[in-house]
Structures are given as structure tokens and as C-alpha cells.
N, CA, C and O atoms as a Tripos MOL2 file, in Angstrom:
@<TRIPOS>MOLECULE
protein
  272   271    68     0     0
PROTEIN
NO_CHARGES

@<TRIPOS>ATOM
      1 N          -6.8580   20.3260   -0.8700 N.3       1 UNK1
      2 CA         -5.7030   19.8680   -1.6280 C.3       1 UNK1
      3 C          -6.1340   19.4140   -3.0100 C.2       1 UNK1
      4 O          -7.2300   18.8830   -3.1950 O.2       1 UNK1
      5 N          -5.2690   19.6280   -3.9580 N.am      2 UNK2
      6 CA         -5.6050   19.1120   -5.2740 C.3       2 UNK2
      7 C          -5.0740   17.6940   -5.4210 C.2       2 UNK2
      8 O          -4.3090   17.2200   -4.5810 O.2       2 UNK2
      9 N          -5.4770   17.0230   -6.4800 N.am      3 UNK3
     10 CA         -5.0980   15.6260   -6.6630 C.3       3 UNK3
     11 C          -3.5960   15.4440   -6.7450 C.2       3 UNK3
     12 O          -3.0750   14.4280   -6.2840 O.2       3 UNK3
     13 N          -2.9040   16.3830   -7.3070 N.am      4 UNK4
     14 CA         -1.4570   16.2560   -7.4910 C.3       4 UNK4
     15 C          -0.7060   16.3080   -6.1690 C.2       4 UNK4
     16 O           0.2470   15.5530   -5.9720 O.2       4 UNK4
     17 N          -1.1200   17.1900   -5.2570 N.am      5 UNK5
     18 CA         -0.4080   17.3240   -3.9910 C.3       5 UNK5
     19 C          -0.8990   16.3450   -2.9390 C.2       5 UNK5
     20 O          -0.3050   16.2380   -1.8660 O.2       5 UNK5
     21 N          -1.9730   15.6300   -3.2340 N.am      6 UNK6
     22 CA         -2.5410   14.6790   -2.2950 C.3       6 UNK6
     23 C          -1.9770   13.2720   -2.4970 C.2       6 UNK6
     24 O          -2.5020   12.3140   -1.9290 O.2       6 UNK6
     25 N          -0.9250   13.1360   -3.2920 N.am      7 UNK7
     26 CA         -0.3270   11.8320   -3.5560 C.3       7 UNK7
     27 C           0.7140   11.4950   -2.4980 C.2       7 UNK7
     28 O           1.4920   12.3470   -2.0690 O.2       7 UNK7
     29 N           0.7070   10.2200   -2.0850 N.am      8 UNK8
     30 CA          1.6710    9.7380   -1.0960 C.3       8 UNK8
     31 C           2.1900    8.3720   -1.5280 C.2       8 UNK8
     32 O           1.5750    7.6860   -2.3450 O.2       8 UNK8
     33 N           3.3050    8.0020   -0.9790 N.am      9 UNK9
     34 CA          3.8500    6.6690   -1.1980 C.3       9 UNK9
     35 C           3.4850    5.7700   -0.0330 C.2       9 UNK9
     36 O           3.0860    6.2380    1.0330 O.2       9 UNK9
     37 N           3.6270    4.4750   -0.2520 N.am     10 UNK10
     38 CA          3.3950    3.5160    0.8180 C.3      10 UNK10
     39 C           4.6300    2.6470    1.0080 C.2      10 UNK10
     40 O           5.4500    2.4940    0.1020 O.2      10 UNK10
     41 N           4.7440    2.0880    2.1900 N.am     11 UNK11
     42 CA          5.7750    1.0940    2.4740 C.3      11 UNK11
     43 C           5.0640   -0.1470    2.9800 C.2      11 UNK11
     44 O           4.0250   -0.0520    3.6330 O.2      11 UNK11
     45 N           5.6210   -1.3030    2.6810 N.am     12 UNK12
     46 CA          5.0510   -2.5650    3.1480 C.3      12 UNK12
     47 C           6.1440   -3.3440    3.8600 C.2      12 UNK12
     48 O           7.1980   -3.6260    3.2890 O.2      12 UNK12
     49 N           5.8810   -3.6870    5.1080 N.am     13 UNK13
     50 CA          6.8260   -4.4680    5.9110 C.3      13 UNK13
     51 C           6.6570   -5.9400    5.5480 C.2      13 UNK13
     52 O           5.6870   -6.5800    5.9550 O.2      13 UNK13
     53 N           7.5910   -6.4640    4.7930 N.am     14 UNK14
     54 CA          7.5240   -7.8480    4.3370 C.3      14 UNK14
     55 C           7.5620   -8.8670    5.4570 C.2      14 UNK14
     56 O           7.1130   -9.9990    5.2780 O.2      14 UNK14
     57 N           8.0930   -8.4840    6.6120 N.am     15 UNK15
     58 CA          8.1230   -9.3880    7.7590 C.3      15 UNK15
     59 C           6.7590   -9.5130    8.4230 C.2      15 UNK15
     60 O           6.4930  -10.4870    9.1280 O.2      15 UNK15
     61 N           5.9000   -8.5350    8.1990 N.am     16 UNK16
     62 CA          4.5580   -8.5510    8.7890 C.3      16 UNK16
     63 C           3.4830   -8.9970    7.8070 C.2      16 UNK16
     64 O           2.4280   -9.4810    8.2180 O.2      16 UNK16
     65 N           3.7440   -8.8380    6.5180 N.am     17 UNK17
     66 CA          2.7570   -9.1550    5.4870 C.3      17 UNK17
     67 C           2.3860  -10.6410    5.5290 C.2      17 UNK17
     68 O           3.2510  -11.5130    5.6200 O.2      17 UNK17
     69 N           1.0620  -10.9080    5.4590 N.am     18 UNK18
     70 CA          0.5780  -12.2910    5.4130 C.3      18 UNK18
     71 C           0.0020  -12.6420    4.0400 C.2      18 UNK18
     72 O          -0.5460  -13.7290    3.8560 O.2      18 UNK18
     73 N           0.1230  -11.7360    3.0900 N.am     19 UNK19
     74 CA         -0.2320  -12.0170    1.7050 C.3      19 UNK19
     75 C          -1.7090  -12.1650    1.3970 C.2      19 UNK19
     76 O          -2.0730  -12.9170    0.4940 O.2      19 UNK19
     77 N          -2.5640  -11.4700    2.1210 N.am     20 UNK20
     78 CA         -4.0050  -11.5460    1.8660 C.3      20 UNK20
     79 C          -4.3940  -10.8770    0.5510 C.2      20 UNK20
     80 O          -5.4070  -11.2390   -0.0470 O.2      20 UNK20
     81 N          -3.6110   -9.9140    0.0960 N.am     21 UNK21
     82 CA         -3.8510   -9.2790   -1.1950 C.3      21 UNK21
     83 C          -4.8530   -8.1450   -1.1880 C.2      21 UNK21
     84 O          -5.2500   -7.6680   -2.2510 O.2      21 UNK21
     85 N          -5.2710   -7.7020   -0.0180 N.am     22 UNK22
     86 CA         -6.2320   -6.6010    0.0450 C.3      22 UNK22
     87 C          -5.6200   -5.3320   -0.5410 C.2      22 UNK22
     88 O          -6.2980   -4.5820   -1.2430 O.2      22 UNK22
     89 N          -4.3530   -5.0920   -0.2560 N.am     23 UNK23
     90 CA         -3.6820   -3.9000   -0.7850 C.3      23 UNK23
     91 C          -3.6480   -3.9270   -2.3040 C.2      23 UNK23
     92 O          -3.8980   -2.9100   -2.9510 O.2      23 UNK23
     93 N          -3.3420   -5.0710   -2.8690 N.am     24 UNK24
     94 CA         -3.2850   -5.2000   -4.3290 C.3      24 UNK24
     95 C          -4.6810   -5.0300   -4.9350 C.2      24 UNK24
     96 O          -4.8280   -4.4600   -6.0160 O.2      24 UNK24
     97 N          -5.6960   -5.5250   -4.2400 N.am     25 UNK25
     98 CA         -7.0650   -5.3730   -4.7210 C.3      25 UNK25
     99 C          -7.4780   -3.8980   -4.6980 C.2      25 UNK25
    100 O          -8.1190   -3.4170   -5.6330 O.2      25 UNK25
    101 N          -7.1110   -3.1850   -3.6330 N.am     26 UNK26
    102 CA         -7.4800   -1.7750   -3.5070 C.3      26 UNK26
    103 C          -6.6890   -0.8790   -4.4550 C.2      26 UNK26
    104 O          -7.2340    0.0770   -5.0060 O.2      26 UNK26
    105 N          -5.4250   -1.1810   -4.6440 N.am     27 UNK27
    106 CA         -4.5600   -0.3140   -5.4570 C.3      27 UNK27
    107 C          -3.5340   -1.1520   -6.2180 C.2      27 UNK27
    108 O          -2.3700   -1.2100   -5.8220 O.2      27 UNK27
    109 N          -3.9500   -1.7960   -7.2990 N.am     28 UNK28
    110 CA         -3.0330   -2.6620   -8.0420 C.3      28 UNK28
    111 C          -1.8360   -1.9360   -8.6470 C.2      28 UNK28
    112 O          -0.8330   -2.5710   -8.9730 O.2      28 UNK28
    113 N          -1.9270   -0.6270   -8.8020 N.am     29 UNK29
    114 CA         -0.7850    0.1310   -9.3140 C.3      29 UNK29
    115 C           0.2450    0.4210   -8.2260 C.2      29 UNK29
    116 O           1.3810    0.7870   -8.5270 O.2      29 UNK29
    117 N          -0.1490    0.2600   -6.9630 N.am     30 UNK30
    118 CA          0.7290    0.6330   -5.8530 C.3      30 UNK30
    119 C           1.2890   -0.5550   -5.0930 C.2      30 UNK30
    120 O           2.3210   -0.4330   -4.4350 O.2      30 UNK30
    121 N           0.6220   -1.7130   -5.1710 N.am     31 UNK31
    122 CA          1.0680   -2.8920   -4.4320 C.3      31 UNK31
    123 C           0.8260   -4.1370   -5.2570 C.2      31 UNK31
    124 O          -0.1690   -4.2380   -5.9750 O.2      31 UNK31
    125 N           1.7390   -5.0810   -5.1500 N.am     32 UNK32
    126 CA          1.6220   -6.3270   -5.9060 C.3      32 UNK32
    127 C           2.0710   -7.4910   -5.0210 C.2      32 UNK32
    128 O           3.0520   -7.3880   -4.2840 O.2      32 UNK32
    129 N           1.3350   -8.5930   -5.1090 N.am     33 UNK33
    130 CA          1.7310   -9.8140   -4.4130 C.3      33 UNK33
    131 C           2.6700  -10.5700   -5.3530 C.2      33 UNK33
    132 O           2.2980  -10.9110   -6.4750 O.2      33 UNK33
    133 N           3.8650  -10.8210   -4.8900 N.am     34 UNK34
    134 CA          4.8510  -11.5350   -5.6990 C.3      34 UNK34
    135 C           4.7150  -13.0530   -5.4990 C.2      34 UNK34
    136 O           3.8860  -13.5090   -4.7130 O.2      34 UNK34
    137 N           5.5290  -13.8170   -6.2120 N.am     35 UNK35
    138 CA          5.4730  -15.2750   -6.1590 C.3      35 UNK35
    139 C           5.7270  -15.8390   -4.7670 C.2      35 UNK35
    140 O           5.3020  -16.9530   -4.4620 O.2      35 UNK35
    141 N           6.4170  -15.0790   -3.9200 N.am     36 UNK36
    142 CA          6.6860  -15.5510   -2.5590 C.3      36 UNK36
    143 C           5.5050  -15.3360   -1.6200 C.2      36 UNK36
    144 O           5.5780  -15.6710   -0.4380 O.2      36 UNK36
    145 N           4.4040  -14.7690   -2.1530 N.am     37 UNK37
    146 CA          3.2060  -14.5600   -1.3600 C.3      37 UNK37
    147 C           3.2200  -13.3110   -0.5100 C.2      37 UNK37
    148 O           2.3360  -13.1150    0.3250 O.2      37 UNK37
    149 N           4.2110  -12.4680   -0.7120 N.am     38 UNK38
    150 CA          4.3600  -11.2360    0.0640 C.3      38 UNK38
    151 C           4.0570  -10.0460   -0.8370 C.2      38 UNK38
    152 O           4.3910  -10.0460   -2.0210 O.2      38 UNK38
    153 N           3.4120   -9.0230   -0.2510 N.am     39 UNK39
    154 CA          3.1160   -7.8010   -1.0050 C.3      39 UNK39
    155 C           4.3300   -6.8850   -1.0220 C.2      39 UNK39
    156 O           5.0680   -6.7880   -0.0410 O.2      39 UNK39
    157 N           4.5210   -6.2260   -2.1360 N.am     40 UNK40
    158 CA          5.6110   -5.2620   -2.3070 C.3      40 UNK40
    159 C           5.0490   -3.9870   -2.9270 C.2      40 UNK40
    160 O           4.1710   -4.0460   -3.7880 O.2      40 UNK40
    161 N           5.5550   -2.8340   -2.4900 N.am     41 UNK41
    162 CA          5.1230   -1.5850   -3.1280 C.3      41 UNK41
    163 C           5.7450   -1.4780   -4.5160 C.2      41 UNK41
    164 O           6.8690   -1.9290   -4.7380 O.2      41 UNK41
    165 N           5.0210   -0.8900   -5.4310 N.am     42 UNK42
    166 CA          5.5330   -0.7220   -6.7910 C.3      42 UNK42
    167 C           6.3270    0.5720   -6.9490 C.2      42 UNK42
    168 O           7.0600    0.7470   -7.9220 O.2      42 UNK42
    169 N           6.1750    1.4730   -5.9840 N.am     43 UNK43
    170 CA          6.8160    2.7750   -6.0740 C.3      43 UNK43
    171 C           5.8810    3.8550   -6.5940 C.2      43 UNK43
    172 O           6.2140    5.0390   -6.5650 O.2      43 UNK43
    173 N           4.7090    3.4450   -7.0690 N.am     44 UNK44
    174 CA          3.7220    4.4220   -7.5250 C.3      44 UNK44
    175 C           3.0600    5.0960   -6.3330 C.2      44 UNK44
    176 O           2.7970    4.4620   -5.3110 O.2      44 UNK44
    177 N           2.7960    6.3850   -6.4780 N.am     45 UNK45
    178 CA          2.0840    7.1070   -5.4260 C.3      45 UNK45
    179 C           0.5850    6.9800   -5.6460 C.2      45 UNK45
    180 O           0.1170    6.7920   -6.7700 O.2      45 UNK45
    181 N          -0.1580    7.0860   -4.5480 N.am     46 UNK46
    182 CA         -1.6240    7.0020   -4.5960 C.3      46 UNK46
    183 C          -2.2110    8.1630   -3.8140 C.2      46 UNK46
    184 O          -1.5110    8.8240   -3.0460 O.2      46 UNK46
    185 N          -3.4970    8.4080   -4.0130 N.am     47 UNK47
    186 CA         -4.1860    9.4240   -3.2340 C.3      47 UNK47
    187 C          -4.0720    9.0660   -1.7540 C.2      47 UNK47
    188 O          -4.1160    7.8900   -1.3920 O.2      47 UNK47
    189 N          -3.9270   10.0660   -0.9110 N.am     48 UNK48
    190 CA         -3.7530    9.8060    0.5230 C.3      48 UNK48
    191 C          -4.9440    9.0510    1.1060 C.2      48 UNK48
    192 O          -4.7640    8.2240    2.0000 O.2      48 UNK48
    193 N          -6.1410    9.3150    0.6240 N.am     49 UNK49
    194 CA         -7.3150    8.5960    1.1380 C.3      49 UNK49
    195 C          -7.2400    7.1080    0.7980 C.2      49 UNK49
    196 O          -7.6410    6.2660    1.6010 O.2      49 UNK49
    197 N          -6.7290    6.7850   -0.3830 N.am     50 UNK50
    198 CA         -6.5680    5.3870   -0.7710 C.3      50 UNK50
    199 C          -5.4690    4.7360    0.0600 C.2      50 UNK50
    200 O          -5.6120    3.5900    0.4870 O.2      50 UNK50
    201 N          -4.3830    5.4510    0.2900 N.am     51 UNK51
    202 CA         -3.3010    4.9200    1.1210 C.3      51 UNK51
    203 C          -3.8090    4.6250    2.5380 C.2      51 UNK51
    204 O          -3.4330    3.6180    3.1370 O.2      51 UNK51
    205 N          -4.6500    5.4920    3.0620 N.am     52 UNK52
    206 CA         -5.2340    5.2610    4.3950 C.3      52 UNK52
    207 C          -6.1290    4.0310    4.3810 C.2      52 UNK52
    208 O          -6.1200    3.2480    5.3300 O.2      52 UNK52
    209 N          -6.9030    3.8540    3.3130 N.am     53 UNK53
    210 CA         -7.7350    2.6560    3.1970 C.3      53 UNK53
    211 C          -6.8760    1.3970    3.1520 C.2      53 UNK53
    212 O          -7.1940    0.3920    3.7880 O.2      53 UNK53
    213 N          -5.7860    1.4650    2.3950 N.am     54 UNK54
    214 CA         -4.8840    0.3200    2.3130 C.3      54 UNK54
    215 C          -4.3120    0.0040    3.6910 C.2      54 UNK54
    216 O          -4.3210   -1.1510    4.1170 O.2      54 UNK54
    217 N          -3.8230    1.0080    4.3780 N.am     55 UNK55
    218 CA         -3.2460    0.8260    5.7150 C.3      55 UNK55
    219 C          -4.2830    0.2780    6.6900 C.2      55 UNK55
    220 O          -4.0180   -0.6720    7.4270 O.2      55 UNK55
    221 N          -5.4480    0.8810    6.6840 N.am     56 UNK56
    222 CA         -6.4750    0.5120    7.6600 C.3      56 UNK56
    223 C          -7.0790   -0.8620    7.4010 C.2      56 UNK56
    224 O          -7.5960   -1.4890    8.3260 O.2      56 UNK56
    225 N          -7.0240   -1.3370    6.1670 N.am     57 UNK57
    226 CA         -7.5980   -2.6390    5.8310 C.3      57 UNK57
    227 C          -6.5790   -3.7690    5.7730 C.2      57 UNK57
    228 O          -6.9480   -4.9140    5.5100 O.2      57 UNK57
    229 N          -5.3180   -3.4740    6.0110 N.am     58 UNK58
    230 CA         -4.2850   -4.5150    6.0190 C.3      58 UNK58
    231 C          -4.4260   -5.3330    7.3110 C.2      58 UNK58
    232 O          -4.2550   -4.7880    8.4010 O.2      58 UNK58
    233 N          -4.7320   -6.6210    7.2050 N.am     59 UNK59
    234 CA         -4.9730   -7.4230    8.4040 C.3      59 UNK59
    235 C          -3.7420   -7.5950    9.2940 C.2      59 UNK59
    236 O          -3.8770   -7.8570   10.4890 O.2      59 UNK59
    237 N          -2.5610   -7.4530    8.7300 N.am     60 UNK60
    238 CA         -1.3490   -7.6330    9.5350 C.3      60 UNK60
    239 C          -0.6920   -6.3150    9.9250 C.2      60 UNK60
    240 O           0.3220   -6.3090   10.6230 O.2      60 UNK60
    241 N          -1.2650   -5.1990    9.4800 N.am     61 UNK61
    242 CA         -0.6890   -3.8970    9.8150 C.3      61 UNK61
    243 C           0.6600   -3.6550    9.1670 C.2      61 UNK61
    244 O           1.5000   -2.9430    9.7170 O.2      61 UNK61
    245 N           0.8700   -4.2460    7.9990 N.am     62 UNK62
    246 CA          2.1660   -4.1520    7.3250 C.3      62 UNK62
    247 C           2.3530   -2.8810    6.5080 C.2      62 UNK62
    248 O           3.4730   -2.5790    6.0960 O.2      62 UNK62
    249 N           1.2900   -2.1340    6.2670 N.am     63 UNK63
    250 CA          1.3710   -0.9670    5.3850 C.3      63 UNK63
    251 C           1.5040    0.3140    6.2010 C.2      63 UNK63
    252 O           0.7780    0.5400    7.1690 O.2      63 UNK63
    253 N           2.4470    1.1360    5.7830 N.am     64 UNK64
    254 CA          2.5820    2.4630    6.3640 C.3      64 UNK64
    255 C           2.6060    3.4830    5.2360 C.2      64 UNK64
    256 O           2.9350    3.1740    4.0910 O.2      64 UNK64
    257 N           2.2480    4.7000    5.5980 N.am     65 UNK65
    258 CA          2.1900    5.7850    4.6190 C.3      65 UNK65
    259 C           3.4620    6.6060    4.7460 C.2      65 UNK65
    260 O           3.8450    7.0100    5.8450 O.2      65 UNK65
    261 N           4.1130    6.8480    3.6190 N.am     66 UNK66
    262 CA          5.3350    7.6380    3.6050 C.3      66 UNK66
    263 C           4.9930    9.1160    3.5400 C.2      66 UNK66
    264 O           4.1270    9.5300    2.7690 O.2      66 UNK66
    265 N           5.6630    9.8920    4.3370 N.am     67 UNK67
    266 CA          5.4470   11.3440    4.2950 C.3      67 UNK67
    267 C           6.6740   12.0020    3.7040 C.2      67 UNK67
    268 O           7.7310   11.3810    3.5910 O.2      67 UNK67
    269 N           6.5320   13.2500    3.3320 N.am     68 UNK68
    270 CA          7.6310   14.0020    2.7040 C.3      68 UNK68
    271 C           8.8290   14.1090    3.6000 C.2      68 UNK68
    272 O           9.8340   14.7090    3.2190 O.2      68 UNK68
@<TRIPOS>BOND
     1     1     2 1
     2     2     3 1
     3     3     4 2
     4     3     5 am
     5     5     6 1
     6     6     7 1
     7     7     8 2
     8     7     9 am
     9     9    10 1
    10    10    11 1
    11    11    12 2
    12    11    13 am
    13    13    14 1
    14    14    15 1
    15    15    16 2
    16    15    17 am
    17    17    18 1
    18    18    19 1
    19    19    20 2
    20    19    21 am
    21    21    22 1
    22    22    23 1
    23    23    24 2
    24    23    25 am
    25    25    26 1
    26    26    27 1
    27    27    28 2
    28    27    29 am
    29    29    30 1
    30    30    31 1
    31    31    32 2
    32    31    33 am
    33    33    34 1
    34    34    35 1
    35    35    36 2
    36    35    37 am
    37    37    38 1
    38    38    39 1
    39    39    40 2
    40    39    41 am
    41    41    42 1
    42    42    43 1
    43    43    44 2
    44    43    45 am
    45    45    46 1
    46    46    47 1
    47    47    48 2
    48    47    49 am
    49    49    50 1
    50    50    51 1
    51    51    52 2
    52    51    53 am
    53    53    54 1
    54    54    55 1
    55    55    56 2
    56    55    57 am
    57    57    58 1
    58    58    59 1
    59    59    60 2
    60    59    61 am
    61    61    62 1
    62    62    63 1
    63    63    64 2
    64    63    65 am
    65    65    66 1
    66    66    67 1
    67    67    68 2
    68    67    69 am
    69    69    70 1
    70    70    71 1
    71    71    72 2
    72    71    73 am
    73    73    74 1
    74    74    75 1
    75    75    76 2
    76    75    77 am
    77    77    78 1
    78    78    79 1
    79    79    80 2
    80    79    81 am
    81    81    82 1
    82    82    83 1
    83    83    84 2
    84    83    85 am
    85    85    86 1
    86    86    87 1
    87    87    88 2
    88    87    89 am
    89    89    90 1
    90    90    91 1
    91    91    92 2
    92    91    93 am
    93    93    94 1
    94    94    95 1
    95    95    96 2
    96    95    97 am
    97    97    98 1
    98    98    99 1
    99    99   100 2
   100    99   101 am
   101   101   102 1
   102   102   103 1
   103   103   104 2
   104   103   105 am
   105   105   106 1
   106   106   107 1
   107   107   108 2
   108   107   109 am
   109   109   110 1
   110   110   111 1
   111   111   112 2
   112   111   113 am
   113   113   114 1
   114   114   115 1
   115   115   116 2
   116   115   117 am
   117   117   118 1
   118   118   119 1
   119   119   120 2
   120   119   121 am
   121   121   122 1
   122   122   123 1
   123   123   124 2
   124   123   125 am
   125   125   126 1
   126   126   127 1
   127   127   128 2
   128   127   129 am
   129   129   130 1
   130   130   131 1
   131   131   132 2
   132   131   133 am
   133   133   134 1
   134   134   135 1
   135   135   136 2
   136   135   137 am
   137   137   138 1
   138   138   139 1
   139   139   140 2
   140   139   141 am
   141   141   142 1
   142   142   143 1
   143   143   144 2
   144   143   145 am
   145   145   146 1
   146   146   147 1
   147   147   148 2
   148   147   149 am
   149   149   150 1
   150   150   151 1
   151   151   152 2
   152   151   153 am
   153   153   154 1
   154   154   155 1
   155   155   156 2
   156   155   157 am
   157   157   158 1
   158   158   159 1
   159   159   160 2
   160   159   161 am
   161   161   162 1
   162   162   163 1
   163   163   164 2
   164   163   165 am
   165   165   166 1
   166   166   167 1
   167   167   168 2
   168   167   169 am
   169   169   170 1
   170   170   171 1
   171   171   172 2
   172   171   173 am
   173   173   174 1
   174   174   175 1
   175   175   176 2
   176   175   177 am
   177   177   178 1
   178   178   179 1
   179   179   180 2
   180   179   181 am
   181   181   182 1
   182   182   183 1
   183   183   184 2
   184   183   185 am
   185   185   186 1
   186   186   187 1
   187   187   188 2
   188   187   189 am
   189   189   190 1
   190   190   191 1
   191   191   192 2
   192   191   193 am
   193   193   194 1
   194   194   195 1
   195   195   196 2
   196   195   197 am
   197   197   198 1
   198   198   199 1
   199   199   200 2
   200   199   201 am
   201   201   202 1
   202   202   203 1
   203   203   204 2
   204   203   205 am
   205   205   206 1
   206   206   207 1
   207   207   208 2
   208   207   209 am
   209   209   210 1
   210   210   211 1
   211   211   212 2
   212   211   213 am
   213   213   214 1
   214   214   215 1
   215   215   216 2
   216   215   217 am
   217   217   218 1
   218   218   219 1
   219   219   220 2
   220   219   221 am
   221   221   222 1
   222   222   223 1
   223   223   224 2
   224   223   225 am
   225   225   226 1
   226   226   227 1
   227   227   228 2
   228   227   229 am
   229   229   230 1
   230   230   231 1
   231   231   232 2
   232   231   233 am
   233   233   234 1
   234   234   235 1
   235   235   236 2
   236   235   237 am
   237   237   238 1
   238   238   239 1
   239   239   240 2
   240   239   241 am
   241   241   242 1
   242   242   243 1
   243   243   244 2
   244   243   245 am
   245   245   246 1
   246   246   247 1
   247   247   248 2
   248   247   249 am
   249   249   250 1
   250   250   251 1
   251   251   252 2
   252   251   253 am
   253   253   254 1
   254   254   255 1
   255   255   256 2
   256   255   257 am
   257   257   258 1
   258   258   259 1
   259   259   260 2
   260   259   261 am
   261   261   262 1
   262   262   263 1
   263   263   264 2
   264   263   265 am
   265   265   266 1
   266   266   267 1
   267   267   268 2
   268   267   269 am
   269   269   270 1
   270   270   271 1
   271   271   272 2
@<TRIPOS>SUBSTRUCTURE
     1 UNK1         2 RESIDUE 1 A UNK
     2 UNK2         6 RESIDUE 1 A UNK
     3 UNK3        10 RESIDUE 1 A UNK
     4 UNK4        14 RESIDUE 1 A UNK
     5 UNK5        18 RESIDUE 1 A UNK
     6 UNK6        22 RESIDUE 1 A UNK
     7 UNK7        26 RESIDUE 1 A UNK
     8 UNK8        30 RESIDUE 1 A UNK
     9 UNK9        34 RESIDUE 1 A UNK
    10 UNK10       38 RESIDUE 1 A UNK
    11 UNK11       42 RESIDUE 1 A UNK
    12 UNK12       46 RESIDUE 1 A UNK
    13 UNK13       50 RESIDUE 1 A UNK
    14 UNK14       54 RESIDUE 1 A UNK
    15 UNK15       58 RESIDUE 1 A UNK
    16 UNK16       62 RESIDUE 1 A UNK
    17 UNK17       66 RESIDUE 1 A UNK
    18 UNK18       70 RESIDUE 1 A UNK
    19 UNK19       74 RESIDUE 1 A UNK
    20 UNK20       78 RESIDUE 1 A UNK
    21 UNK21       82 RESIDUE 1 A UNK
    22 UNK22       86 RESIDUE 1 A UNK
    23 UNK23       90 RESIDUE 1 A UNK
    24 UNK24       94 RESIDUE 1 A UNK
    25 UNK25       98 RESIDUE 1 A UNK
    26 UNK26      102 RESIDUE 1 A UNK
    27 UNK27      106 RESIDUE 1 A UNK
    28 UNK28      110 RESIDUE 1 A UNK
    29 UNK29      114 RESIDUE 1 A UNK
    30 UNK30      118 RESIDUE 1 A UNK
    31 UNK31      122 RESIDUE 1 A UNK
    32 UNK32      126 RESIDUE 1 A UNK
    33 UNK33      130 RESIDUE 1 A UNK
    34 UNK34      134 RESIDUE 1 A UNK
    35 UNK35      138 RESIDUE 1 A UNK
    36 UNK36      142 RESIDUE 1 A UNK
    37 UNK37      146 RESIDUE 1 A UNK
    38 UNK38      150 RESIDUE 1 A UNK
    39 UNK39      154 RESIDUE 1 A UNK
    40 UNK40      158 RESIDUE 1 A UNK
    41 UNK41      162 RESIDUE 1 A UNK
    42 UNK42      166 RESIDUE 1 A UNK
    43 UNK43      170 RESIDUE 1 A UNK
    44 UNK44      174 RESIDUE 1 A UNK
    45 UNK45      178 RESIDUE 1 A UNK
    46 UNK46      182 RESIDUE 1 A UNK
    47 UNK47      186 RESIDUE 1 A UNK
    48 UNK48      190 RESIDUE 1 A UNK
    49 UNK49      194 RESIDUE 1 A UNK
    50 UNK50      198 RESIDUE 1 A UNK
    51 UNK51      202 RESIDUE 1 A UNK
    52 UNK52      206 RESIDUE 1 A UNK
    53 UNK53      210 RESIDUE 1 A UNK
    54 UNK54      214 RESIDUE 1 A UNK
    55 UNK55      218 RESIDUE 1 A UNK
    56 UNK56      222 RESIDUE 1 A UNK
    57 UNK57      226 RESIDUE 1 A UNK
    58 UNK58      230 RESIDUE 1 A UNK
    59 UNK59      234 RESIDUE 1 A UNK
    60 UNK60      238 RESIDUE 1 A UNK
    61 UNK61      242 RESIDUE 1 A UNK
    62 UNK62      246 RESIDUE 1 A UNK
    63 UNK63      250 RESIDUE 1 A UNK
    64 UNK64      254 RESIDUE 1 A UNK
    65 UNK65      258 RESIDUE 1 A UNK
    66 UNK66      262 RESIDUE 1 A UNK
    67 UNK67      266 RESIDUE 1 A UNK
    68 UNK68      270 RESIDUE 1 A UNK
């Protein structure tokens, strides 16, 4: 796959997020911790490998990868 077709979106379940900020550290363009201490997706797409890293490293399992 080329870089353009390997982009995916992420979703973050705010009810599960514990605000550790690992997602924001891994991909600051794709996730941001807001003032309420919860992570929110920015709407930017990321490489699928990065999205998998974000999902796999989320301590609360709040991140999912959006498919077409």
C-alpha cells in the first residue's frame, strides 16, 4: 500500500478514556487531551500502523480504528 491509501481515522470512546495522553503523545495531529482530561480525535487521518500503535497502547482500550 502506498502512504495515501494507508490512512485511517480513529475514534475515541470518551466514556472509557482515562486521559493518560499516550494517544496525543504518539499522534498529536490525530488526538488531543482537552481541558476535561479526556482525549478527542481531531479528525485527521494517520497511517494504519500508527493507528494500531495508538489502539494497542491505550491503557483503557478507548481507541478504535475506523474502516471505510
